[in-house]
C-alpha positions as CSV (number, residue, x, y, z in Angstrom):
1,M,-28.1,23.1,11.6
2,T,-26.2,22.6,15.0
3,D,-22.1,23.4,14.3
4,T,-19.9,20.8,15.1
5,L,-16.0,21.1,16.1
6,L,-13.9,18.6,15.9
7,R,-10.3,18.6,17.9
8,G,-7.2,16.2,17.1
9,R,-4.4,16.0,15.2
10,L,-4.8,17.9,11.8
11,L,-2.9,17.1,8.7
12,S,-3.9,18.9,5.5
13,F,-1.5,19.5,2.3
14,S,-1.3,22.5,0.0
15,A,1.1,21.0,-2.5
16,Q,3.0,17.3,-3.5
17,P,5.5,17.2,-1.0
18,Q,9.0,16.6,-2.9
19,D,10.2,14.8,-0.4
20,P,10.3,14.2,3.8
21,D,11.8,17.6,4.8
22,D,9.6,19.2,2.3
23,T,7.3,21.0,5.3
24,G,5.8,23.7,3.4
25,A,4.1,21.2,1.3
26,Y,1.6,20.2,4.4
27,R,0.1,21.9,7.4
28,Y,0.2,19.6,10.4
29,E,-1.4,21.1,14.2
30,E,-0.5,18.5,16.8
31,D,-3.8,20.3,18.8
32,G,-5.8,21.1,15.6
33,A,-9.5,21.6,15.2
34,L,-12.1,22.2,12.6
35,L,-15.4,23.7,12.6
36,L,-18.0,22.5,10.9
37,R,-21.4,23.9,9.7
38,D,-23.8,22.8,6.9
39,G,-21.8,20.0,5.2
40,V,-18.7,22.7,4.9
41,I,-15.3,23.3,6.9
42,L,-15.6,27.3,8.5
43,A,-12.6,27.1,10.3
44,S,-9.6,25.3,10.4
45,G,-6.7,25.6,12.3
46,T,-5.1,25.2,16.1
47,H,-7.4,24.5,18.3
48,D,-7.0,27.9,20.5
49,E,-7.5,29.9,17.2
50,V,-10.7,27.6,16.2
51,A,-12.4,27.4,19.7
52,P,-13.4,30.9,20.5
53,Q,-15.2,31.0,16.9
54,A,-17.4,28.0,18.4
55,G,-19.9,29.3,20.1
56,G,-22.5,26.3,21.1
57,A,-21.0,23.8,18.6
58,T,-21.0,20.5,19.4
59,V,-17.2,19.5,20.4
60,I,-16.2,15.9,19.3
61,D,-12.5,15.0,20.7
62,H,-10.6,13.0,18.4
63,R,-7.1,13.0,20.2
64,P,-4.7,11.6,19.6
65,H,-5.9,10.4,16.2
66,L,-4.9,12.5,12.9
67,M,-7.7,14.2,11.1
68,M,-6.9,14.5,7.2
69,A,-9.4,14.8,4.2
70,G,-11.1,11.7,3.1
71,F,-9.5,9.5,0.6
72,I,-10.7,9.3,-2.8
73,D,-11.0,6.9,-5.3
74,P,-10.8,8.0,-8.9
75,H,-11.5,4.5,-10.1
76,I,-13.9,1.7,-9.2
77,H,-16.6,-0.5,-10.4
78,F,-19.9,-0.3,-8.4
79,P,-21.3,-3.5,-10.1
80,Q,-18.3,-5.9,-8.9
81,L,-19.3,-5.9,-5.2
82,Q,-19.8,-9.6,-5.1
83,V,-16.6,-10.6,-7.8
84,V,-14.1,-9.4,-5.6
85,A,-11.5,-12.3,-5.2
86,S,-12.8,-14.2,-7.7
87,W,-9.8,-16.7,-8.8
88,G,-7.1,-14.6,-10.6
89,R,-7.5,-15.4,-14.4
90,Q,-6.1,-12.6,-17.1
91,L,-8.1,-9.5,-18.2
92,L,-10.2,-10.5,-20.6
93,D,-11.1,-14.0,-19.2
94,W,-11.4,-12.5,-15.9
95,L,-14.5,-10.2,-17.5
96,N,-16.1,-12.9,-19.4
97,G,-16.3,-15.6,-17.2
98,Y,-17.3,-13.0,-13.7
99,V,-17.6,-9.5,-14.4
100,F,-20.6,-9.6,-16.9
101,P,-22.6,-12.3,-15.5
102,E,-22.7,-10.3,-12.6
103,E,-23.0,-6.7,-14.1
104,A,-26.2,-8.1,-15.7
105,R,-27.8,-8.4,-12.5
106,F,-27.8,-4.9,-12.1
107,V,-31.1,-4.8,-14.7
108,D,-32.7,-5.0,-11.6
109,P,-33.5,-1.8,-9.9
110,E,-34.0,-3.6,-6.4
111,H,-31.0,-5.4,-6.3
112,A,-28.4,-2.1,-7.7
113,Q,-30.3,-0.4,-4.6
114,A,-29.6,-2.7,-2.2
115,M,-26.0,-3.0,-3.4
116,A,-25.4,0.9,-3.3
117,T,-26.3,1.0,-0.4
118,R,-23.4,-1.6,0.8
119,F,-21.1,-0.2,-1.0
120,L,-21.3,3.2,0.0
121,D,-21.1,1.3,3.2
122,L,-17.3,-0.1,2.9
123,L,-16.3,3.1,1.0
124,C,-17.0,5.1,3.9
125,A,-15.6,2.4,6.9
126,H,-12.6,2.5,4.7
127,G,-12.2,6.3,5.0
128,T,-13.2,7.1,1.3
129,T,-15.6,10.3,1.2
130,T,-15.3,10.1,-2.8
131,A,-15.1,8.1,-5.9
132,V,-15.1,7.8,-9.3
133,A,-17.5,4.9,-10.5
134,Y,-18.7,2.9,-13.5
135,C,-22.0,1.6,-13.2
136,S,-23.8,-1.1,-15.7
137,V,-25.0,-0.4,-18.5
138,H,-28.3,-0.1,-17.2
139,P,-29.5,3.4,-16.7
140,A,-30.9,1.7,-13.1
141,S,-27.7,0.8,-11.7
142,A,-26.9,4.5,-12.2
143,D,-29.9,5.8,-10.7
144,A,-29.2,3.5,-7.5
145,Y,-25.5,4.6,-7.3
146,F,-26.5,8.5,-7.4
147,E,-29.8,8.1,-5.1
148,A,-27.3,6.4,-2.4
149,A,-24.7,9.5,-2.7
150,A,-28.0,11.8,-2.5
151,A,-29.0,10.1,0.8
152,R,-26.0,11.0,2.4
153,D,-24.7,13.9,0.5
154,M,-21.6,12.6,-0.6
155,R,-19.7,13.6,-3.4
156,M,-19.3,11.3,-6.0
157,I,-19.0,10.7,-10.0
158,G,-19.8,8.0,-12.0
159,G,-22.2,6.8,-14.9
160,K,-23.3,3.8,-16.9
161,V,-21.1,2.2,-19.0
162,M,-21.4,2.2,-22.9
163,M,-20.9,-1.3,-24.6
164,D,-22.3,-2.1,-28.0
165,R,-20.0,-4.6,-29.2
166,N,-18.2,-7.9,-27.6
167,A,-20.2,-8.0,-24.7
168,P,-23.2,-10.7,-23.6
169,D,-26.5,-9.7,-25.4
170,N,-27.8,-8.8,-22.0
171,L,-24.8,-6.0,-21.5
172,R,-25.1,-4.3,-25.1
173,D,-26.8,-1.0,-26.0
174,T,-26.7,0.6,-28.9
175,A,-24.6,3.2,-30.2
176,Q,-27.8,5.1,-30.4
177,Q,-29.3,4.4,-26.9
178,G,-26.1,4.2,-25.1
179,H,-26.2,8.2,-26.4
180,D,-29.6,8.8,-25.4
181,E,-29.6,7.3,-21.9
182,T,-26.2,9.0,-21.5
183,E,-27.9,11.8,-22.0
184,A,-30.8,11.4,-19.8
185,L,-28.8,10.5,-16.7
186,I,-26.3,13.9,-17.1
187,A,-29.7,15.6,-17.5
188,K,-30.8,14.1,-14.0
189,W,-27.9,14.3,-12.2
190,H,-24.4,16.2,-12.9
191,G,-24.3,18.8,-10.6
192,R,-27.4,17.8,-8.5
193,G,-26.7,18.2,-5.0
194,R,-23.0,17.0,-5.0
195,A,-23.1,14.7,-7.8
196,G,-21.2,14.4,-11.2
197,Y,-21.4,12.4,-14.0
198,A,-18.8,10.7,-16.1
199,I,-19.1,9.8,-19.9
200,S,-18.1,6.1,-19.8
201,P,-17.6,4.3,-23.0
202,R,-16.2,1.2,-21.4
203,F,-13.1,0.5,-23.5
204,A,-12.9,0.1,-27.0
205,I,-12.8,-3.5,-27.2
206,T,-16.6,-3.2,-26.6
207,S,-17.4,-0.1,-28.1
208,T,-17.9,0.3,-32.1
209,P,-16.5,3.2,-33.6
210,E,-20.4,3.7,-34.1
211,Q,-20.5,4.2,-30.6
212,M,-16.7,5.8,-29.6
213,E,-18.3,9.0,-32.3
214,M,-21.9,8.9,-30.0
215,A,-19.2,9.6,-26.9
216,G,-17.3,12.0,-28.6
217,A,-20.1,13.9,-29.3
218,L,-21.6,13.8,-25.4
219,V,-18.3,14.8,-24.3
220,A,-18.8,18.1,-26.6
221,A,-21.6,18.8,-25.5
222,H,-20.9,18.5,-21.8
223,P,-17.6,20.1,-21.3
224,G,-18.2,19.7,-17.4
225,C,-18.8,16.1,-17.2
226,H,-15.6,13.6,-16.3
227,V,-14.6,10.9,-19.0
228,Q,-13.5,7.8,-17.9
229,T,-12.3,4.7,-19.8
230,H,-9.5,1.8,-19.6
231,L,-6.2,1.9,-21.1
232,S,-3.5,-0.4,-21.8
233,E,-4.1,-2.5,-19.0
234,N,-2.8,-6.1,-20.6
235,R,-1.0,-6.5,-23.9
236,D,-3.6,-8.8,-25.0
237,E,-6.5,-6.2,-24.5
238,I,-4.1,-4.1,-26.3
239,A,-3.9,-6.2,-29.5
240,F,-7.4,-7.0,-29.6
241,A,-8.4,-3.1,-29.6
242,T,-5.8,-2.2,-31.8
243,S,-6.9,-4.7,-34.4
244,L,-10.3,-3.2,-34.2
245,Y,-9.1,0.3,-34.9
246,P,-6.7,-0.5,-37.5
247,R,-6.0,2.7,-38.6
248,A,-5.4,4.1,-35.1
249,R,-1.9,4.4,-34.9
250,D,-1.5,2.7,-31.2
251,Y,-4.6,2.3,-28.0
252,L,-4.6,6.0,-27.1
253,D,-5.2,7.3,-30.7
254,I,-8.4,5.3,-30.8
255,Y,-10.0,7.7,-28.0
256,D,-7.7,10.5,-29.5
257,H,-9.4,10.2,-32.8
258,Y,-12.7,10.7,-31.2
259,G,-11.8,13.7,-29.0
260,L,-12.1,12.0,-25.8
261,L,-8.7,13.4,-24.6
262,N,-8.8,16.4,-22.0
263,D,-8.1,17.2,-18.6
264,R,-11.5,15.8,-17.6
265,M,-10.3,12.4,-18.9
266,L,-9.7,9.7,-16.6
267,L,-7.2,6.6,-18.2
268,G,-7.7,3.3,-15.8
269,H,-4.4,1.7,-15.7
270,A,-2.2,3.0,-19.0
271,I,0.0,0.5,-18.2
272,H,2.2,-0.5,-21.2
273,L,2.6,2.8,-23.7
274,S,4.6,4.5,-26.4
275,D,6.9,7.4,-25.7
276,R,4.1,8.9,-28.1
277,E,1.2,7.8,-25.9
278,V,2.9,9.5,-23.2
279,A,3.6,12.7,-24.6
280,R,0.2,12.9,-26.1
281,I,-1.7,12.2,-22.8
282,A,0.7,14.6,-20.7
283,E,-0.1,17.3,-23.7
284,T,-3.8,16.7,-23.9
285,G,-3.8,16.7,-19.8
286,A,-5.4,13.3,-19.8
287,R,-5.0,11.7,-16.2
288,P,-3.9,8.2,-15.8
289,V,-4.7,6.5,-13.1
290,F,-2.6,3.5,-11.3
291,C,-4.7,0.6,-9.8
292,P,-1.9,-1.6,-8.0
293,T,-3.6,-3.9,-6.1
294,S,-5.8,-4.8,-9.2
295,N,-2.6,-5.1,-11.5
296,L,-1.0,-7.5,-9.2
297,F,-4.1,-9.3,-9.3
298,L,-4.5,-9.8,-12.6
299,G,-0.6,-9.8,-13.7
300,S,-1.3,-7.0,-16.3
301,G,2.1,-5.0,-15.7
302,L,4.0,-2.2,-13.6
303,F,2.9,1.2,-13.8
304,D,5.9,3.8,-14.6
305,E,4.7,6.8,-12.6
306,A,8.0,8.3,-12.6
307,R,7.9,8.3,-16.6
308,M,4.1,9.7,-16.5
309,R,5.2,12.5,-13.8
310,D,8.5,13.4,-15.2
311,A,6.5,13.8,-19.2
312,G,4.4,16.1,-17.1
313,A,1.1,14.1,-16.1
314,C,-0.7,14.8,-13.5
315,N,-0.8,10.6,-12.1
316,A,-4.5,9.7,-9.8
317,I,-4.5,6.1,-7.6
318,A,-7.1,4.0,-7.1
319,T,-8.2,1.2,-6.0
320,D,-9.8,-0.9,-8.9
321,I,-12.3,-3.1,-7.2
322,G,-13.2,-5.1,-8.3
323,A,-9.9,-6.9,-9.7
324,G,-8.6,-4.7,-7.2
325,T,-8.3,-6.6,-3.6
326,S,-9.3,-3.8,-1.1
327,Y,-11.5,-0.9,-0.5
328,S,-8.6,0.3,1.1
329,M,-6.9,3.7,0.1
330,L,-4.4,2.7,2.8
331,Q,-4.0,-0.7,1.5
332,T,-3.7,0.6,-2.2
333,L,-0.9,2.6,-1.0
334,N,0.7,-0.3,0.5
335,E,0.8,-1.8,-2.8
336,G,1.5,1.3,-4.8
337,Y,4.4,1.5,-2.7
338,K,5.6,-1.9,-3.7
339,I,5.1,-1.2,-7.7
340,L,7.3,1.7,-7.5
341,Q,9.9,-0.1,-5.3
342,L,10.5,-3.0,-8.1
343,Q,11.3,0.2,-10.2
344,N,13.8,1.6,-8.5
345,Q,10.6,4.4,-7.8
346,S,10.0,6.0,-4.4
347,L,6.8,7.1,-2.8
348,H,7.1,8.2,0.4
349,A,4.4,8.3,3.2
350,L,3.9,12.2,2.8
351,R,3.5,12.1,-0.8
352,A,1.8,9.0,-0.6
353,F,-1.1,10.7,1.9
354,D,-1.2,13.6,-0.2
355,W,-2.0,11.6,-3.5
356,I,-4.9,10.1,-2.0
357,T,-6.1,13.4,-0.5
358,R,-5.5,16.5,-2.2
359,G,-3.4,15.0,-5.5
360,N,-6.2,13.0,-6.5
361,A,-8.6,16.0,-5.8
362,A,-6.4,17.8,-8.3
363,A,-6.5,15.0,-11.1
364,L,-10.6,15.4,-10.9
365,G,-10.4,19.2,-10.8
366,L,-11.7,19.4,-7.5
367,A,-9.1,20.5,-5.4
368,D,-11.1,23.6,-4.2
369,R,-13.6,21.9,-3.0
370,I,-12.4,18.3,-1.5
371,G,-8.7,16.5,-0.8
372,T,-7.8,19.3,2.2
373,L,-9.1,20.7,5.1
374,D,-9.1,24.8,4.4
375,A,-11.6,26.6,5.7
376,G,-14.3,26.8,2.7
377,T,-13.9,23.1,1.6
378,E,-16.3,20.6,2.0
379,A,-16.4,18.6,5.2
380,D,-15.2,15.3,4.4
381,I,-13.0,13.9,6.6
382,V,-11.3,11.0,8.3
383,I,-10.1,10.5,11.6
384,L,-6.8,7.9,11.6
385,D,-5.9,5.6,14.4
386,A,-1.8,4.3,13.8
387,R,-2.6,2.1,16.9
388,A,-5.6,0.5,15.7
389,T,-4.2,-3.2,15.9
390,P,-2.0,-4.8,17.9
391,A,0.8,-5.0,15.1
392,M,0.7,-1.2,14.7
393,A,0.5,-0.4,18.5
394,L,3.8,-2.3,18.7
395,R,5.3,-0.3,15.5
396,M,3.9,2.8,17.0
397,E,5.8,2.4,20.1
398,R,9.2,3.2,18.6
399,V,7.8,5.9,16.1
400,E,8.9,9.6,16.9
401,R,8.3,11.2,13.6
402,L,4.9,11.8,11.8
403,E,6.3,10.5,8.5
404,D,7.1,7.6,10.2
405,E,3.3,7.1,11.5
406,L,2.0,7.7,8.5
407,F,4.4,4.8,6.8
408,V,2.9,2.6,9.4
409,L,-0.7,3.7,8.4
410,Q,0.0,3.1,4.7
411,M,1.7,-0.4,5.0
412,L,-0.2,-1.7,8.0
413,G,-3.7,0.1,8.2
414,D,-7.0,-0.6,6.5
415,D,-10.6,-0.1,8.0
416,R,-9.5,-1.1,11.3
417,A,-7.4,2.0,11.1
418,V,-10.4,4.3,10.4
419,A,-11.6,5.4,13.8
420,Q,-14.1,7.8,12.0
421,T,-15.7,9.2,8.4
422,Y,-17.2,12.7,7.9
423,V,-19.3,13.1,4.9
424,A,-20.5,16.7,4.6
425,G,-19.7,16.7,8.1
426,R,-21.9,14.1,9.2
427,P,-20.3,10.9,10.5
428,Q,-20.5,7.3,9.1
429,K,-19.2,5.0,11.0
């Protein structure tokens, strides 16, 4: 494979910046370069350092744009592409009215395959190079998802949802079926190329105690897999879930009882939590996932990021398509900033961009492979243009500092600000 040299302004994080002056948390090169070979970053640094190693590499000059690690979206629903922007009911009504009928269509492998291609096209267009997705209850949906990702050599994590109650007949498995189909999908996909499997009991409302027990058995048998579910998104949801598990101390305790909580567990939303739940999340290393556009769209509530972080939790941030309203991690940061502002919490731009790159990679336990532009990591890269629209270009006439440029991208950027996306070193736009 021919080597590729990318030239541009290089920004990569090594730690979460504590404030805008924390220059030790990131590396910025005004004239930077990346040497790519076989889907990996071979060298990273200034152009003067890297260019002599390039030999006959193909040179792509992205100046004056920013080169960053590709964005990571750790909570998204693959089968919900065509219900984004469905009129906003509350969570449980929205699921029954829009989501479940849509997910029933994914029993058809041809439909699932067509949607998988369009799904990944949208992610790449918005600069997202890794995502953790819920597929439908049908194994064919997970197969389509992983097959489409494999065709691009894209690092993706996902799993079929397990649901054996409180869902339409055509969207339910059984406890044993959910276990066996998940087991087979893990054997087929987990660790194949860049694929990772996420054991996915949708949430406590749609799983019987027998299915939760089966999910716990899968987690114990496959410690290398991620686990994903939903937690405390909506107060009606909490009341319903705890009524189904009356012996549980609270919503989190349902998952805890069945052995699901560990440092590979992704807890979508995690808004309305008791002090005990917050402490237990931190103790077990489970990862809360902040979904700002979804939380605003469904009126679910405000994620208390500082409370979770102060307790020692490692928080992720995600789009949650299709209750989320944008595939853009830039727009996700935009709405996240506003939610935190309402709670007198700040999200400066350097920490924001660390969050959607290295920070989300760390939440997934993958920071040694993705989320930075370090030599030896996988060549997933996004090229950002802070002058992509007339409004952005006008604002940029007055911008002099890197952190201000990033804030323009955070507040005004979307897919138009993504000049190019590289997955395993190959351009996608």
